[in-house]
N, C-alpha and C positions, 0 to 999 in steps of 0.2 A: 917847441912842437914842430914835427917835420911837416912838410907840405902834404904827404900822403895821408896824414891824420886830419887835414883840413877839408871839410865837407865841400866847400866851394871849389877847391881844386879838383876834387874827385869829380864833381859834377861837370866841370869844364872838360876834363879828359873824357868823360863818357859822351858828351855831346859833340866832341870833336869828331869830324868826318862821320857823323851818324848814318847818312844814307849809304856810304860805302860799307859800313859795318853790318848794317841790316841786309844789304845785297848779299854780302859774304855768307851771312847765316842762312839766308834762304837757298843759296847755291849748295851749301853743305847739306841741308836737310834733303833737298831734291836728289842730290848725288847718293845720299844714304838709302833713299827709297828705291833709287834705280838699282843700286848694287844688291839690295837684299830682296828684290821683288820675286825672283824665282823661289827663294827659300821660303818666303812668306806665302806663296801661292801653292806650294806642295801640301797635299793631304795624304791620309793613309786609307787604305781600303783592303778587305780581306776577301780571299777566293778559296773555294774548295777545288783542289787540283787533283786530278786523277794521277796515279803513279804508274809509270811505264818502266818496263824492265829492259835493261841492256845486258847481252850475254855474248861475248866474242870468244868464249872457250872453244878451242880447237885443237887439233893434233890427232895422232894415230890413236885409234881405239876410242875416241871420243865422238859419240853420236850427237844427233840434234837433241837438244834439251828443251824442257818446258818448265815454267814456274806456275805454281798454284798456291792457293790458300794465302794470298797476299793480304796481310792485316797491319794497318788499315789499308784499304785500297785508294784513299785520297788523303791528302795532307792539307792542313790549313795554312795558306800563305798570306802574309801581310806585305803589301807593296806600298811605296810611297812615290808620288809623282804628281803631275799637274791634274786637276780634276778631269778636264776633257780627255786626257790620255787614258786615265784609269776607267773612265766610262766606256771606252772602246773595247776594254778587255773582258774576257771570261776566263773561267778556269781552264778551258781547253787551250787557251793561248799561251799558257805558262808551262814550262817544262819541269817536271819532277821526276827524276830517274834514279833508280836503284840499280847498281851495277853488280851482277853476280858472276862476272868473269873469274874463272878459276875456282869458284866455290864448289865444294865437292856435293855430290847428291845427298839430299836430306834436308833438315831444317836449317834455317839461316836467320840472322838478325843483322841487317846492313843499313848504313846511313843513306839517306835521300838527298841528292843533289838538286837544288832548285836553280834554275836559270831565269833571272828577271828579264822580261821583254825590254826592248830598246825604249829608252825615255822613262825608265822606272828603276827603283832601287829596292832590293829585298830588306825588309826590316826584321821579319821573324818568321818561323815555320813551326808548326806542331802537328805530329811529332817529328823529331829529327831522324828517327829509325824506324823501319818496319821489318816485320817477319814474314816469312814464306817457306816454300818448300820446293827444291829443285828436283826434277825427275826426268826421266828419258821421255822424249816425244814419241808417241804411239799413234799409229793410224790404222783403223780397221774398216772394212766394207761390210754393210749389212743391208738386208732388204728393207724396203719401206713399207711399213704397215699402214693401211688406209683407216682413217678416223672420220666418220661422218656422222651427222645428226641422225637421230632415230627416225626412220621413215614412217609414214602413216601406215595403218594396217591395210589400206586399200591400194598399196603400190608395192611393186618389186623392182626397186632402183638397181641399176647395174653401173659400176664405176670403173674408171681406169686412172692410175697414177703414173706420172712421168717426171723423172726417171723412176725405175723401180728399185734401184739400189743408190745408196749414198755412202760417203766416207765420213767417219767421225774421228777427230783428231784432238790430241791434248795430252796432258800428263798421263803416263802409263797407269799409275794407280787409280785415275778417274776413268779413263777409257775402258779398262777392264770391267768396270761396274756397269757399262751400258749394255743392256739386254735387247732393247728394241729401239728403232727409229720410227716414229710415227707422224703422219701428218697432222697439223693442227685441226681440230674438228671444224667441219664446215658443212653448211647446208646449201644444196644446190637444187635449182629447178631443172626439169627435164631438158637435156641438150646443153646445159650450162657448164662452163669450166671456170676455175679460179686458181690463183697462186696462193699457196698457204705455206707458213713456216714449218720446218721440221723440228721435232722435239725428241731429244735423247732421254730415254727412260731406263731406270735400274729395275731389278727383279721385283721390287715392291710397286712398280708403276709411278715412281716419283722422278721429276726431272733431274738430270744430272748437270750441275753447274760447272762452268770452267772448261767445257769442251766446245768444239766447233764442228759443224757439219759442212760438207761440200757435195752438192750445192746446199745453200741455206734454206732453199724453198723448193717445193715441188708443185706441179700442176695436177690438180684433180678434176677429172671430167666425168659428168654424168652422161652415160651412153643411151639409156632409154628415153623414149620421147613422150611418155604419158602414163596415165593410170591403167591398171589392169582390174578386172573383176575379182577381188579378193576379199574374203571374209574370215574374221577370227571366230572360231567356234570351239566351245569347251569339249574336252574328251571325257566320256563316261565308260568306266571299266565294267566288264562282266563280273557277276557275283562268283564268289569262291564256291567250290564244291562242297557238299555236305561233309561234316567232320573236320574242316579247316576254318579258322577264324583269323581275320585281318586285324592286327593290333596297331599297325602303323602303315601309312601309305603316302607317298609323294610322287606326283606325276609331273614330269618335266619335258616339255612345257605343259601347263594345265590347259591352255588354249593352243590350238593348231590353226594356221592360216590355210584356207583351202581356196584354190582357183577353180572357178566353174562359171557356167552361164549365169547371168544376172537373175534369171527366173529361178534357177536351181538354188543359188545362194539365198534367195529370199525365203525359200522353204526350210533351209537348214537351221536347226536350232541346237543340235549337239552331234558329235561324232561317236559312235560305238567303238570301243577299243577291246581287244581280246588278249588276255595274258594267261600264261600257264602258271597257277599257284602251286608253291611247294613250301615245305616247312622251313623255317630259318628266315634270315635276313639277306636279301639279294636284290641286285638291280637287273631288270629284265626289260627286253624290247616289247613294245605294245604294237600288235597288228591292228591297223585301222580299218574299219569296214566303211569304205566310202562309197557313195552312190555313183552310178555309172556317169562318166562325164566330168568327175571331179577329181582334183589332184591335191594332195597335201604337200606343203612346202617345207615341213620340218620332220625329223624322225622324233617320235615320242618314246620315252623310257619311263619306267616306274620302279621306285625303290619301295619294297614291300617287306614287312615283318609279318610272318605267318605262324600261327601255332595251332596244334591239333585240339579240337574241343574235347573236354572231359566228359566221358559217358555219364549220364545221369544215373544216380544210385537208385536200386529198387525201392519202390515206395515213394519216390520223390514225385510229387504232382507235376 
């Protein structure tokens, strides 16, 4: 039997210089923990990162270009790093760029390049490619339309908007759909002014996304300083002449605002209106018969359908 098979020999070898052996084992474990500390401390975290566009296309005959309909507009990016570093970051701190340099005008599908911030590493991104549309950049100047809250019936507010014109810029196929630039609705007290955003609207009155306005806001100022004696009064039409019969009538507006002294307004219950009746369907102006000292703030029209009465047959009771 060899000495390595002798348990007593093995025990003596194990116990020989035992403190030194234990110290070496402890040092090895500590060194392993130190060497792998960074790797073990790293964690992963996901961010929603907005996609930005890079386009350095240039040369003769190539104008300024714009990108629209970017789908999706964000990518999901997963980074790894130390927890404290990842907690400092947000999606806006990470670069996700789609390069359309040299891409012809029209639809495109291109890869997104993600640049991980210092102290982190990119693990994955979803999706890796995005779609969009390259178009010529167009700028138009349009007047600014005022949008304010409906005033009370006892006031006649006057407003001013500054500036009165603004530029709308963006992809040509979007800018051409813009029909109006309006100020965001605002309610102002007499003499008050407020800055309000501009909104680009299409022919259906819907906001146009993907365009920018310059400036982005306008100042709306209410010029009047108080309330005026105003009252909203219904309009009553004269009767049609004998032989004619009204089958349909629509008065616009049905109530008219009247400015007058408070004591006169208190007595007003209705405003007589005169219209010349004729056969057929027509839209006619209404002549208002206002009392002395009163003034109407609206022009009144009426849409009438008039037909001739059928004479009664002999013997008809």
